[in-house]
C-alpha positions in Angstrom: 64.2 -23.0 36.3 66.2 -26.1 37.7 69.7 -27.1 38.1 71.5 -29.4 35.7 70.9 -32.8 37.5 67.2 -32.0 38.0 67.1 -31.1 34.2 68.4 -34.4 33.3 66.1 -36.2 35.8 63.2 -34.2 34.4 63.4 -34.9 30.8 64.0 -38.6 31.5 60.9 -39.0 33.5 58.8 -36.7 31.1 55.8 -38.1 29.6 54.3 -35.5 27.0 52.1 -36.0 23.8 52.0 -39.6 24.4 55.6 -40.2 24.4 58.2 -41.2 27.2 61.4 -41.0 25.3 62.2 -37.3 26.1 65.9 -36.2 27.1 67.9 -33.2 27.6 69.5 -32.2 24.2 73.4 -32.1 23.7 74.8 -28.9 23.1 75.1 -29.3 19.3 71.3 -30.3 19.3 70.5 -27.0 21.4 72.5 -24.7 19.1 70.9 -26.3 15.9 67.4 -25.2 17.1 68.5 -21.5 18.1 67.5 -19.0 15.1 70.1 -16.2 15.1 68.0 -14.2 12.7 65.6 -13.7 15.8 66.2 -12.0 19.2 64.6 -12.3 22.5 64.4 -15.0 22.0 66.7 -16.5 19.6 64.4 -19.2 18.4 61.4 -19.8 16.1 58.5 -19.2 18.4 56.0 -20.9 16.1 58.0 -24.1 16.2 58.9 -23.3 19.9 55.9 -21.7 21.7 56.4 -20.5 25.2 59.9 -20.0 25.2 61.3 -17.9 27.8 62.5 -14.3 26.0 65.8 -14.4 28.2 67.9 -16.9 30.2 69.8 -19.9 29.7 68.7 -23.4 28.4 70.7 -26.4 29.6 72.1 -29.0 27.5 73.3 -32.4 28.7 76.9 -31.7 27.7 79.5 -31.4 30.3 82.2 -29.0 29.8 85.7 -30.7 29.4 87.6 -28.0 30.9 85.6 -28.1 34.3 83.2 -30.8 35.0 81.2 -28.6 37.5 80.0 -26.8 34.3 77.6 -27.6 31.6 77.0 -26.2 28.1 73.9 -23.9 27.7 72.5 -21.5 25.4 71.4 -18.0 26.2 68.3 -18.0 24.4 67.9 -14.0 24.5 70.8 -13.9 21.8 71.6 -17.5 21.0 75.2 -17.3 22.4 76.5 -20.2 24.2 77.9 -20.4 27.8 78.9 -22.7 30.4 77.0 -22.3 33.6 77.8 -24.1 36.7 75.6 -27.4 37.1 74.4 -26.1 40.4 72.7 -23.1 38.7 69.1 -22.3 37.9 68.3 -22.5 34.1 65.5 -23.6 31.9 64.8 -26.8 30.1 63.8 -27.5 26.3 63.4 -31.5 26.3 63.7 -33.2 22.7 63.4 -36.9 21.6 64.8 -38.9 18.9 68.2 -40.0 17.8 71.4 -38.9 19.8 
């Protein structure tokens, strides 16, 4: 895991599968890949292999109530949260439209 700033930088610099346009997903995108019919992890493991069973994944979305927090998804059960940006969490990079 890495902190929020490092997660943003990691995704921006990522070169994977011949692509270099990766980014950290926003909260809505991250929530959209959660699968509430699954548990530990709450994600389709065929589409998203190697996903940690538990823990929070970062989004690029800053919380409006407190800008030292960002939105994240607890992949164990699919619930959202607002970890501090200095916390250590996981990254799921995406590419394509915003």
